[in-house]
C-alpha positions, 0 to 999 in steps of 0.5 A: 013941773013934773008930777012924781010917779009913786016909785020916785015918791017913796024913793024920796021918803026913803033917802030922806029918812036914811039921813042921819041927825047929823047928815042933815044937820050939816046939809041945813047948816050948809044952805044957812051958812052960805050966805054969812060973812066971815065976820059973822061966822067967827061970831058963831064960832065964837058963842059955840065955844062960849056954849062948850065951856058951860059944864052943864052941856049934854054930850048931844050939845057937844056932838052938834057944836063940833058939827057946827064949829067944823062947818063954820070953819070951812065957810071961812077957810072958802071966804078966805081961799076967795079973797086970795084968788081975788088978791092974786088976780088983782096981782096978775093985772097989775104986774101986766 
């Protein structure tokens, strides 16, 4: 494994600290959600919506929930797109 020099370590620390809280959360959530099924992701969206119906939700929690919801929806759309592609390939193979 290559050892980083002082300049590279400084850059890495600067880059880490320059990420906003939202950007860091986005990266974390995208990594976590990759293994979730469509159904699991829909359940998470439902829980988010249920939590947002609570009148005591703080603005910061609303912002975080919005970001999570956006990422979850993007993941669902990606999974659906993959299924559509698979179905199209099956249809093409059956047509031949």
